[in-house]
A tleap script that builds the chain and sets N, CA, C and O, in Angstrom:
source leaprc.protein.ff14SB
mol = sequence {
  NMET GLN ILE LYS ASP ASP LYS PHE ARG LYS
  ALA ILE LEU ALA ALA LEU ALA ASP SER GLU
  MET LEU ASP ILE ILE ASN HIE ALA MET TYR
  LYS PRO ARG SER PHE ASN ASP ILE ILE LYS
  GLU THR ASN ILE PRO ASN THR THR ALA PHE
  ARG LYS ILE LYS LEU MET MET ASP ASP GLY
  LEU LEU VAL THR GLU LYS PHE GLU ILE THR
  LYS GLU GLY LYS LYS SER SER LEU PHE ARG
  SER THR LEU ARG SER ILE VAL VAL ARG TYR
  GLU ASN ASN LEU VAL VAL VAL GLU ALA GLU
  LYS ASN ILE ASP THR VAL ALA LYS THR THR
  GLU ARG PHE PHE SER LEU ASP SER CLYS
}
set mol.1.N position { 1.910 -15.431 -6.077 }
set mol.1.CA position { 2.249 -16.118 -4.853 }
set mol.1.C position { 1.007 -16.246 -3.992 }
set mol.1.O position { 0.177 -15.339 -3.928 }
set mol.2.N position { 0.897 -17.365 -3.344 }
set mol.2.CA position { -0.243 -17.587 -2.453 }
set mol.2.C position { 0.075 -17.002 -1.083 }
set mol.2.O position { 1.163 -17.205 -0.546 }
set mol.3.N position { -0.887 -16.276 -0.528 }
set mol.3.CA position { -0.711 -15.634 0.772 }
set mol.3.C position { -1.043 -16.657 1.856 }
set mol.3.O position { -2.185 -17.100 1.981 }
set mol.4.N position { -0.029 -17.024 2.637 }
set mol.4.CA position { -0.190 -18.025 3.701 }
set mol.4.C position { -0.472 -17.376 5.057 }
set mol.4.O position { -1.179 -17.945 5.890 }
set mol.5.N position { 0.087 -16.177 5.272 }
set mol.5.CA position { -0.066 -15.478 6.549 }
set mol.5.C position { -1.526 -15.059 6.742 }
set mol.5.O position { -2.056 -14.261 5.969 }
set mol.6.N position { -2.160 -15.595 7.760 }
set mol.6.CA position { -3.585 -15.358 7.997 }
set mol.6.C position { -3.891 -13.880 8.226 }
set mol.6.O position { -4.896 -13.375 7.726 }
set mol.7.N position { -3.050 -13.192 8.965 }
set mol.7.CA position { -3.276 -11.771 9.251 }
set mol.7.C position { -3.217 -10.948 7.964 }
set mol.7.O position { -4.065 -10.083 7.743 }
set mol.8.N position { -2.230 -11.211 7.121 }
set mol.8.CA position { -2.079 -10.475 5.858 }
set mol.8.C position { -3.244 -10.808 4.920 }
set mol.8.O position { -3.764 -9.926 4.236 }
set mol.9.N position { -3.651 -12.078 4.890 }
set mol.9.CA position { -4.777 -12.489 4.048 }
set mol.9.C position { -6.048 -11.753 4.477 }
set mol.9.O position { -6.804 -11.279 3.630 }
set mol.10.N position { -6.284 -11.655 5.777 }
set mol.10.CA position { -7.465 -10.943 6.277 }
set mol.10.C position { -7.382 -9.448 5.963 }
set mol.10.O position { -8.398 -8.822 5.660 }
set mol.11.N position { -6.189 -8.878 6.031 }
set mol.11.CA position { -6.010 -7.461 5.696 }
set mol.11.C position { -6.332 -7.211 4.223 }
set mol.11.O position { -6.959 -6.207 3.882 }
set mol.12.N position { -5.905 -8.119 3.358 }
set mol.12.CA position { -6.201 -7.994 1.928 }
set mol.12.C position { -7.703 -8.077 1.694 }
set mol.12.O position { -8.262 -7.263 0.959 }
set mol.13.N position { -8.355 -9.047 2.308 }
set mol.13.CA position { -9.801 -9.214 2.143 }
set mol.13.C position { -10.566 -8.000 2.675 }
set mol.13.O position { -11.550 -7.571 2.073 }
set mol.14.N position { -10.119 -7.455 3.793 }
set mol.14.CA position { -10.769 -6.263 4.354 }
set mol.14.C position { -10.604 -5.072 3.418 }
set mol.14.O position { -11.544 -4.301 3.228 }
set mol.15.N position { -9.426 -4.916 2.834 }
set mol.15.CA position { -9.183 -3.813 1.903 }
set mol.15.C position { -10.031 -3.958 0.642 }
set mol.15.O position { -10.544 -2.969 0.118 }
set mol.16.N position { -10.177 -5.183 0.159 }
set mol.16.CA position { -11.002 -5.420 -1.027 }
set mol.16.C position { -12.479 -5.131 -0.763 }
set mol.16.O position { -13.213 -4.763 -1.680 }
set mol.17.N position { -12.910 -5.296 0.472 }
set mol.17.CA position { -14.304 -5.068 0.834 }
set mol.17.C position { -14.604 -3.599 1.123 }
set mol.17.O position { -15.768 -3.225 1.261 }
set mol.18.N position { -13.576 -2.769 1.215 }
set mol.18.CA position { -13.740 -1.356 1.558 }
set mol.18.C position { -13.436 -0.495 0.326 }
set mol.18.O position { -12.300 -0.473 -0.146 }
set mol.19.N position { -14.427 0.201 -0.188 }
set mol.19.CA position { -14.251 0.976 -1.425 }
set mol.19.C position { -13.222 2.098 -1.275 }
set mol.19.O position { -12.509 2.406 -2.230 }
set mol.20.N position { -13.134 2.714 -0.094 }
set mol.20.CA position { -12.159 3.784 0.106 }
set mol.20.C position { -10.730 3.236 0.125 }
set mol.20.O position { -9.816 3.849 -0.428 }
set mol.21.N position { -10.544 2.081 0.763 }
set mol.21.CA position { -9.216 1.455 0.758 }
set mol.21.C position { -8.819 1.065 -0.666 }
set mol.21.O position { -7.663 1.222 -1.060 }
set mol.22.N position { -9.776 0.559 -1.427 }
set mol.22.CA position { -9.494 0.204 -2.819 }
set mol.22.C position { -9.077 1.427 -3.621 }
set mol.22.O position { -8.150 1.356 -4.428 }
set mol.23.N position { -9.759 2.555 -3.402 }
set mol.23.CA position { -9.384 3.794 -4.086 }
set mol.23.C position { -7.949 4.192 -3.746 }
set mol.23.O position { -7.184 4.587 -4.625 }
set mol.24.N position { -7.594 4.087 -2.486 }
set mol.24.CA position { -6.236 4.452 -2.055 }
set mol.24.C position { -5.220 3.526 -2.712 }
set mol.24.O position { -4.208 3.988 -3.240 }
set mol.25.N position { -5.483 2.235 -2.683 }
set mol.25.CA position { -4.563 1.272 -3.312 }
set mol.25.C position { -4.431 1.552 -4.806 }
set mol.25.O position { -3.323 1.549 -5.341 }
set mol.26.N position { -5.552 1.794 -5.480 }
set mol.26.CA position { -5.516 2.069 -6.914 }
set mol.26.C position { -4.713 3.315 -7.250 }
set mol.26.O position { -3.976 3.328 -8.236 }
set mol.27.N position { -4.845 4.352 -6.450 }
set mol.27.CA position { -4.122 5.590 -6.720 }
set mol.27.C position { -2.641 5.499 -6.380 }
set mol.27.O position { -1.842 6.291 -6.880 }
set mol.28.N position { -2.271 4.551 -5.541 }
set mol.28.CA position { -0.865 4.435 -5.132 }
set mol.28.C position { -0.193 3.205 -5.731 }
set mol.28.O position { 0.865 2.792 -5.257 }
set mol.29.N position { -0.785 2.614 -6.761 }
set mol.29.CA position { -0.233 1.375 -7.298 }
set mol.29.C position { 0.957 1.607 -8.233 }
set mol.29.O position { 1.994 0.963 -8.075 }
set mol.30.N position { 0.828 2.500 -9.186 }
set mol.30.CA position { 1.860 2.649 -10.210 }
set mol.30.C position { 2.782 3.834 -9.979 }
set mol.30.O position { 3.874 3.902 -10.542 }
set mol.31.N position { 2.339 4.761 -9.152 }
set mol.31.CA position { 3.128 5.961 -8.894 }
set mol.31.C position { 2.998 6.301 -7.414 }
set mol.31.O position { 1.888 6.275 -6.880 }
set mol.32.N position { 4.084 6.615 -6.745 }
set mol.32.CA position { 3.975 6.985 -5.323 }
set mol.32.C position { 3.153 8.268 -5.176 }
set mol.32.O position { 3.305 9.210 -5.953 }
set mol.33.N position { 2.288 8.284 -4.173 }
set mol.33.CA position { 1.389 9.421 -3.964 }
set mol.33.C position { 1.511 9.957 -2.546 }
set mol.33.O position { 1.686 9.202 -1.590 }
set mol.34.N position { 1.417 11.271 -2.434 }
set mol.34.CA position { 1.415 11.888 -1.106 }
set mol.34.C position { 0.018 11.799 -0.515 }
set mol.34.O position { -0.952 11.516 -1.219 }
set mol.35.N position { -0.069 12.040 0.765 }
set mol.35.CA position { -1.358 12.041 1.453 }
set mol.35.C position { -2.298 13.049 0.796 }
set mol.35.O position { -3.464 12.744 0.544 }
set mol.36.N position { -1.789 14.247 0.519 }
set mol.36.CA position { -2.626 15.285 -0.086 }
set mol.36.C position { -3.103 14.889 -1.476 }
set mol.36.O position { -4.249 15.158 -1.833 }
set mol.37.N position { -2.241 14.255 -2.264 }
set mol.37.CA position { -2.654 13.786 -3.588 }
set mol.37.C position { -3.774 12.759 -3.462 }
set mol.37.O position { -4.747 12.795 -4.215 }
set mol.38.N position { -3.632 11.857 -2.519 }
set mol.38.CA position { -4.637 10.803 -2.339 }
set mol.38.C position { -5.994 11.394 -1.965 }
set mol.38.O position { -7.013 11.001 -2.533 }
set mol.39.N position { -6.024 12.330 -1.022 }
set mol.39.CA position { -7.331 12.880 -0.616 }
set mol.39.C position { -7.937 13.739 -1.727 }
set mol.39.O position { -9.159 13.781 -1.872 }
set mol.40.N position { -7.108 14.420 -2.507 }
set mol.40.CA position { -7.635 15.220 -3.618 }
set mol.40.C position { -8.213 14.331 -4.711 }
set mol.40.O position { -9.288 14.613 -5.241 }
set mol.41.N position { -7.507 13.264 -5.048 }
set mol.41.CA position { -7.911 12.406 -6.160 }
set mol.41.C position { -9.055 11.462 -5.805 }
set mol.41.O position { -9.817 11.062 -6.685 }
set mol.42.N position { -9.187 11.102 -4.542 }
set mol.42.CA position { -10.212 10.130 -4.153 }
set mol.42.C position { -11.425 10.767 -3.475 }
set mol.42.O position { -12.465 10.123 -3.336 }
set mol.43.N position { -11.301 12.015 -3.055 }
set mol.43.CA position { -12.373 12.714 -2.324 }
set mol.43.C position { -12.735 12.019 -1.013 }
set mol.43.O position { -13.878 12.089 -0.563 }
set mol.44.N position { -11.770 11.359 -0.415 }
set mol.44.CA position { -11.968 10.736 0.896 }
set mol.44.C position { -11.653 11.799 1.951 }
set mol.44.O position { -10.652 12.503 1.822 }
set mol.45.N position { -12.485 11.933 2.991 }
set mol.45.CA position { -12.207 12.916 4.050 }
set mol.45.C position { -10.834 12.671 4.700 }
set mol.45.O position { -10.372 11.535 4.805 }
set mol.46.N position { -10.202 13.765 5.129 }
set mol.46.CA position { -8.846 13.702 5.705 }
set mol.46.C position { -8.703 12.666 6.804 }
set mol.46.O position { -7.800 11.830 6.761 }
set mol.47.N position { -9.585 12.715 7.787 }
set mol.47.CA position { -9.438 11.810 8.934 }
set mol.47.C position { -9.617 10.356 8.518 }
set mol.47.O position { -8.917 9.474 9.015 }
set mol.48.N position { -10.554 10.105 7.607 }
set mol.48.CA position { -10.777 8.744 7.121 }
set mol.48.C position { -9.571 8.254 6.346 }
set mol.48.O position { -9.111 7.130 6.543 }
set mol.49.N position { -9.056 9.105 5.459 }
set mol.49.CA position { -7.887 8.733 4.657 }
set mol.49.C position { -6.682 8.469 5.561 }
set mol.49.O position { -5.963 7.489 5.366 }
set mol.50.N position { -6.464 9.333 6.538 }
set mol.50.CA position { -5.333 9.154 7.452 }
set mol.50.C position { -5.433 7.822 8.181 }
set mol.50.O position { -4.456 7.078 8.272 }
set mol.51.N position { -6.630 7.527 8.704 }
set mol.51.CA position { -6.843 6.289 9.460 }
set mol.51.C position { -6.632 5.063 8.569 }
set mol.51.O position { -5.991 4.097 8.983 }
set mol.52.N position { -7.166 5.100 7.361 }
set mol.52.CA position { -7.070 3.937 6.482 }
set mol.52.C position { -5.666 3.753 5.922 }
set mol.52.O position { -5.215 2.619 5.759 }
set mol.53.N position { -4.972 4.837 5.627 }
set mol.53.CA position { -3.581 4.730 5.169 }
set mol.53.C position { -2.728 4.144 6.280 }
set mol.53.O position { -1.910 3.260 6.028 }
set mol.54.N position { -2.907 4.625 7.510 }
set mol.54.CA position { -2.131 4.084 8.636 }
set mol.54.C position { -2.426 2.599 8.821 }
set mol.54.O position { -1.505 1.808 9.026 }
set mol.55.N position { -3.691 2.216 8.752 }
set mol.55.CA position { -4.070 0.816 8.897 }
set mol.55.C position { -3.428 -0.041 7.799 }
set mol.55.O position { -2.899 -1.117 8.077 }
set mol.56.N position { -3.476 0.435 6.568 }
set mol.56.CA position { -2.886 -0.336 5.461 }
set mol.56.C position { -1.364 -0.395 5.559 }
set mol.56.O position { -0.759 -1.385 5.148 }
set mol.57.N position { -0.745 0.639 6.092 }
set mol.57.CA position { 0.708 0.595 6.307 }
set mol.57.C position { 1.039 -0.422 7.404 }
set mol.57.O position { 1.979 -1.205 7.262 }
set mol.58.N position { 0.272 -0.411 8.488 }
set mol.58.CA position { 0.486 -1.372 9.566 }
set mol.58.C position { 0.300 -2.808 9.088 }
set mol.58.O position { 0.990 -3.718 9.546 }
set mol.59.N position { -0.646 -3.004 8.154 }
set mol.59.CA position { -0.934 -4.337 7.626 }
set mol.59.C position { 0.013 -4.756 6.500 }
set mol.59.O position { 0.018 -5.920 6.098 }
set mol.60.N position { 0.812 -3.819 5.992 }
set mol.60.CA position { 1.755 -4.151 4.928 }
set mol.60.C position { 1.199 -3.995 3.520 }
set mol.60.O position { 1.815 -4.461 2.562 }
set mol.61.N position { 0.051 -3.351 3.378 }
set mol.61.CA position { -0.530 -3.136 2.054 }
set mol.61.C position { -0.004 -1.880 1.380 }
set mol.61.O position { -0.046 -1.765 0.155 }
set mol.62.N position { 0.489 -0.943 2.169 }
set mol.62.CA position { 1.119 0.281 1.660 }
set mol.62.C position { 2.475 0.435 2.334 }
set mol.62.O position { 2.668 0.005 3.471 }
set mol.63.N position { 3.409 1.050 1.623 }
set mol.63.CA position { 4.711 1.383 2.203 }
set mol.63.C position { 5.034 2.833 1.874 }
set mol.63.O position { 4.519 3.399 0.910 }
set mol.64.N position { 5.883 3.411 2.684 }
set mol.64.CA position { 6.405 4.736 2.371 }
set mol.64.C position { 7.578 4.523 1.433 }
set mol.64.O position { 8.611 3.986 1.833 }
set mol.65.N position { 7.420 4.941 0.190 }
set mol.65.CA position { 8.476 4.723 -0.794 }
set mol.65.C position { 9.593 5.746 -0.656 }
set mol.65.O position { 10.773 5.415 -0.764 }
set mol.66.N position { 9.204 6.994 -0.416 }
set mol.66.CA position { 10.215 8.026 -0.224 }
set mol.66.C position { 9.592 9.232 0.437 }
set mol.66.O position { 8.379 9.288 0.638 }
set mol.67.N position { 10.419 10.190 0.773 }
set mol.67.CA position { 9.970 11.438 1.367 }
set mol.67.C position { 10.326 12.570 0.416 }
set mol.67.O position { 11.324 12.501 -0.301 }
set mol.68.N position { 9.508 13.601 0.419 }
set mol.68.CA position { 9.818 14.779 -0.380 }
set mol.68.C position { 9.549 16.017 0.457 }
set mol.68.O position { 8.798 15.975 1.432 }
set mol.69.N position { 10.165 17.105 0.068 }
set mol.69.CA position { 9.956 18.380 0.734 }
set mol.69.C position { 8.980 19.175 -0.127 }
set mol.69.O position { 9.209 19.372 -1.320 }
set mol.70.N position { 7.887 19.631 0.491 }
set mol.70.CA position { 6.870 20.390 -0.244 }
set mol.70.C position { 7.336 21.821 -0.481 }
set mol.70.O position { 8.372 22.240 0.036 }
set mol.71.N position { 6.569 22.561 -1.260 }
set mol.71.CA position { 6.879 23.972 -1.530 }
set mol.71.C position { 6.891 24.795 -0.252 }
set mol.71.O position { 7.595 25.801 -0.149 }
set mol.72.N position { 6.098 24.351 0.724 }
set mol.72.CA position { 6.024 25.055 2.010 }
set mol.72.C position { 7.169 24.670 2.941 }
set mol.72.O position { 7.277 25.214 4.040 }
set mol.73.N position { 8.024 23.740 2.517 }
set mol.73.CA position { 9.159 23.312 3.323 }
set mol.73.C position { 8.840 22.191 4.294 }
set mol.73.O position { 9.625 21.917 5.201 }
set mol.74.N position { 7.707 21.545 4.118 }
set mol.74.CA position { 7.322 20.447 5.004 }
set mol.74.C position { 7.706 19.108 4.384 }
set mol.74.O position { 7.720 18.950 3.164 }
set mol.75.N position { 8.016 18.149 5.254 }
set mol.75.CA position { 8.338 16.798 4.798 }
set mol.75.C position { 7.044 16.046 4.535 }
set mol.75.O position { 6.124 16.062 5.352 }
set mol.76.N position { 6.985 15.382 3.374 }
set mol.76.CA position { 5.784 14.651 2.991 }
set mol.76.C position { 6.162 13.237 2.573 }
set mol.76.O position { 7.112 13.041 1.816 }
set mol.77.N position { 5.422 12.259 3.064 }
set mol.77.CA position { 5.654 10.859 2.692 }
set mol.77.C position { 4.940 10.552 1.391 }
set mol.77.O position { 3.841 11.048 1.140 }
set mol.78.N position { 5.577 9.725 0.558 }
set mol.78.CA position { 4.949 9.241 -0.665 }
set mol.78.C position { 4.676 7.758 -0.476 }
set mol.78.O position { 5.589 6.979 -0.203 }
set mol.79.N position { 3.415 7.376 -0.624 }
set mol.79.CA position { 2.976 6.007 -0.374 }
set mol.79.C position { 2.829 5.245 -1.681 }
set mol.79.O position { 2.530 5.816 -2.730 }
set mol.80.N position { 3.048 3.937 -1.585 }
set mol.80.CA position { 2.875 3.067 -2.740 }
set mol.80.C position { 2.315 1.724 -2.281 }
set mol.80.O position { 2.638 1.235 -1.199 }
set mol.81.N position { 1.478 1.149 -3.119 }
set mol.81.CA position { 0.893 -0.156 -2.826 }
set mol.81.C position { 1.959 -1.245 -2.931 }
set mol.81.O position { 2.822 -1.186 -3.807 }
set mol.82.N position { 1.903 -2.225 -2.052 }
set mol.82.CA position { 2.876 -3.327 -2.106 }
set mol.82.C position { 2.417 -4.442 -3.034 }
set mol.82.O position { 3.203 -5.320 -3.391 }
set mol.83.N position { 1.136 -4.410 -3.428 }
set mol.83.CA position { 0.595 -5.457 -4.296 }
set mol.83.C position { 0.093 -4.856 -5.603 }
set mol.83.O position { -0.455 -3.754 -5.629 }
set mol.84.N position { 0.290 -5.596 -6.680 }
set mol.84.CA position { -0.142 -5.134 -8.000 }
set mol.84.C position { -1.451 -5.796 -8.427 }
set mol.84.O position { -2.292 -5.151 -9.053 }
set mol.85.N position { -1.628 -7.061 -8.099 }
set mol.85.CA position { -2.881 -7.747 -8.429 }
set mol.85.C position { -3.210 -8.754 -7.338 }
set mol.85.O position { -2.329 -9.275 -6.654 }
set mol.86.N position { -4.519 -9.014 -7.196 }
set mol.86.CA position { -5.004 -9.915 -6.146 }
set mol.86.C position { -6.083 -10.814 -6.747 }
set mol.86.O position { -6.976 -10.349 -7.456 }
set mol.87.N position { -5.982 -12.099 -6.451 }
set mol.87.CA position { -6.986 -13.064 -6.885 }
set mol.87.C position { -7.476 -13.806 -5.647 }
set mol.87.O position { -6.681 -14.314 -4.856 }
set mol.88.N position { -8.804 -13.862 -5.488 }
set mol.88.CA position { -9.404 -14.558 -4.341 }
set mol.88.C position { -10.293 -15.679 -4.880 }
set mol.88.O position { -11.127 -15.472 -5.762 }
set mol.89.N position { -10.085 -16.870 -4.319 }
set mol.89.CA position { -10.894 -18.034 -4.699 }
set mol.89.C position { -11.408 -18.708 -3.440 }
set mol.89.O position { -10.776 -18.676 -2.384 }
set mol.90.N position { -12.566 -19.314 -3.586 }
set mol.90.CA position { -13.108 -20.133 -2.511 }
set mol.90.C position { -13.193 -21.552 -3.042 }
set mol.90.O position { -13.917 -21.821 -4.000 }
set mol.91.N position { -12.452 -22.460 -2.420 }
set mol.91.CA position { -12.471 -23.854 -2.868 }
set mol.91.C position { -12.317 -24.784 -1.680 }
set mol.91.O position { -11.474 -24.569 -0.808 }
set mol.92.N position { -13.136 -25.812 -1.658 }
set mol.92.CA position { -13.084 -26.822 -0.602 }
set mol.92.C position { -13.091 -26.225 0.806 }
set mol.92.O position { -12.261 -26.572 1.647 }
set mol.93.N position { -14.043 -25.321 1.045 }
set mol.93.CA position { -14.199 -24.724 2.369 }
set mol.93.C position { -12.995 -23.885 2.792 }
set mol.93.O position { -12.736 -23.733 3.986 }
set mol.94.N position { -12.265 -23.344 1.831 }
set mol.94.CA position { -11.057 -22.574 2.107 }
set mol.94.C position { -11.012 -21.342 1.216 }
set mol.94.O position { -11.299 -21.428 0.022 }
set mol.95.N position { -10.653 -20.194 1.786 }
set mol.95.CA position { -10.467 -18.969 1.010 }
set mol.95.C position { -8.994 -18.891 0.634 }
set mol.95.O position { -8.122 -18.830 1.501 }
set mol.96.N position { -8.729 -18.894 -0.666 }
set mol.96.CA position { -7.361 -18.840 -1.178 }
set mol.96.C position { -7.130 -17.447 -1.754 }
set mol.96.O position { -7.877 -16.992 -2.620 }
set mol.97.N position { -6.088 -16.773 -1.262 }
set mol.97.CA position { -5.746 -15.436 -1.744 }
set mol.97.C position { -4.370 -15.519 -2.391 }
set mol.97.O position { -3.396 -15.945 -1.770 }
set mol.98.N position { -4.312 -15.107 -3.641 }
set mol.98.CA position { -3.043 -15.034 -4.365 }
set mol.98.C position { -2.813 -13.586 -4.745 }
set mol.98.O position { -3.751 -12.876 -5.108 }
set mol.99.N position { -1.570 -13.148 -4.662 }
set mol.99.CA position { -1.253 -11.752 -4.966 }
set mol.99.C position { 0.074 -11.661 -5.693 }
set mol.99.O position { 0.971 -12.482 -5.506 }
set mol.100.N position { 0.170 -10.647 -6.518 }
set mol.100.CA position { 1.416 -10.345 -7.218 }
set mol.100.C position { 2.008 -9.102 -6.574 }
set mol.100.O position { 1.339 -8.075 -6.453 }
set mol.101.N position { 3.258 -9.201 -6.163 }
set mol.101.CA position { 3.920 -8.062 -5.521 }
set mol.101.C position { 4.122 -6.943 -6.529 }
set mol.101.O position { 4.307 -7.177 -7.723 }
set mol.102.N position { 4.082 -5.732 -6.017 }
set mol.102.CA position { 4.401 -4.565 -6.823 }
set mol.102.C position { 5.921 -4.497 -6.902 }
set mol.102.O position { 6.569 -3.936 -6.019 }
set mol.103.N position { 6.477 -5.057 -7.941 }
set mol.103.CA position { 7.927 -5.252 -8.064 }
set mol.103.C position { 8.699 -3.955 -7.880 }
set mol.103.O position { 9.752 -3.952 -7.242 }
set mol.104.N position { 8.198 -2.859 -8.425 }
set mol.104.CA position { 8.906 -1.587 -8.297 }
set mol.104.C position { 9.135 -1.225 -6.841 }
set mol.104.O position { 10.234 -0.812 -6.471 }
set mol.105.N position { 8.118 -1.374 -6.016 }
set mol.105.CA position { 8.232 -1.032 -4.602 }
set mol.105.C position { 9.204 -1.955 -3.887 }
set mol.105.O position { 10.051 -1.497 -3.120 }
set mol.106.N position { 9.085 -3.249 -4.135 }
set mol.106.CA position { 9.968 -4.213 -3.478 }
set mol.106.C position { 11.412 -3.970 -3.887 }
set mol.106.O position { 12.304 -3.953 -3.038 }
set mol.107.N position { 11.649 -3.783 -5.177 }
set mol.107.CA position { 13.009 -3.577 -5.673 }
set mol.107.C position { 13.616 -2.292 -5.127 }
set mol.107.O position { 14.773 -2.281 -4.706 }
set mol.108.N position { 12.842 -1.209 -5.132 }
set mol.108.CA position { 13.360 0.066 -4.640 }
set mol.108.C position { 13.669 0.019 -3.152 }
set mol.108.O position { 14.697 0.533 -2.711 }
set mol.109.N position { 12.784 -0.596 -2.378 }
set mol.109.CA position { 13.014 -0.698 -0.937 }
set mol.109.C position { 14.252 -1.541 -0.655 }
set mol.109.O position { 15.076 -1.181 0.186 }
set mol.110.N position { 14.379 -2.652 -1.351 }
set mol.110.CA position { 15.551 -3.516 -1.177 }
set mol.110.C position { 16.821 -2.791 -1.594 }
set mol.110.O position { 17.839 -2.858 -0.906 }
set mol.111.N position { 16.757 -2.103 -2.716 }
set mol.111.CA position { 17.920 -1.360 -3.214 }
set mol.111.C position { 18.358 -0.299 -2.218 }
set mol.111.O position { 19.551 -0.148 -1.951 }
set mol.112.N position { 17.391 0.442 -1.663 }
set mol.112.CA position { 17.732 1.466 -0.683 }
set mol.112.C position { 18.322 0.865 0.587 }
set mol.112.O position { 19.258 1.424 1.159 }
set mol.113.N position { 17.787 -0.260 1.030 }
set mol.113.CA position { 18.281 -0.906 2.239 }
set mol.113.C position { 19.724 -1.357 2.062 }
set mol.113.O position { 20.560 -1.133 2.938 }
set mol.114.N position { 20.020 -1.995 0.926 }
set mol.114.CA position { 21.358 -2.517 0.714 }
set mol.114.C position { 22.354 -1.461 0.232 }
set mol.114.O position { 23.553 -1.728 0.167 }
set mol.115.N position { 21.874 -0.281 -0.100 }
set mol.115.CA position { 22.784 0.760 -0.554 }
set mol.115.C position { 23.308 1.616 0.583 }
set mol.115.O position { 24.072 2.553 0.352 }
set mol.116.N position { 22.903 1.304 1.821 }
set mol.116.CA position { 23.400 2.058 2.968 }
set mol.116.C position { 24.911 1.873 3.071 }
set mol.116.O position { 25.418 0.752 3.094 }
set mol.117.N position { 25.609 2.992 3.133 }
set mol.117.CA position { 27.059 2.940 3.169 }
set mol.117.C position { 27.528 2.563 4.568 }
set mol.117.O position { 27.150 3.208 5.546 }
set mol.118.N position { 28.343 1.530 4.665 }
set mol.118.CA position { 28.798 1.064 5.967 }
set mol.118.C position { 30.158 1.612 6.351 }
set mol.118.O position { 30.804 1.086 7.257 }
set mol.119.N position { 30.595 2.647 5.684 }
set mol.119.CA position { 31.912 3.237 5.989 }
set mol.119.C position { 31.917 3.989 7.265 }
set mol.119.O position { 32.948 4.538 7.654 }
savepdb mol mol.pdb
quit
């Protein structure tokens, strides 16, 4: 699908230009990852990872897929990338961004939304 929304297109381009954001997206693409898993696997400093994850969530590049309770009894969010592949082209003085949605994330989020019991 071609990305028409200018804000989302700019967010994608910014993420592609940032190696740490790319690492986060790559680690959260096929399997939901906790914040701690992401910082351990990518070696990104805590504050940087927190800031970039929040930015990508605000931009719609990451979503909270589910919550889990850690061994310590704390609630932890599991993040997943909303996009599976991205293609960027420059043609006729225009930047064209095409992306494939991460179907698992979209389907699970939709399923959870519509499964809310209205009784």
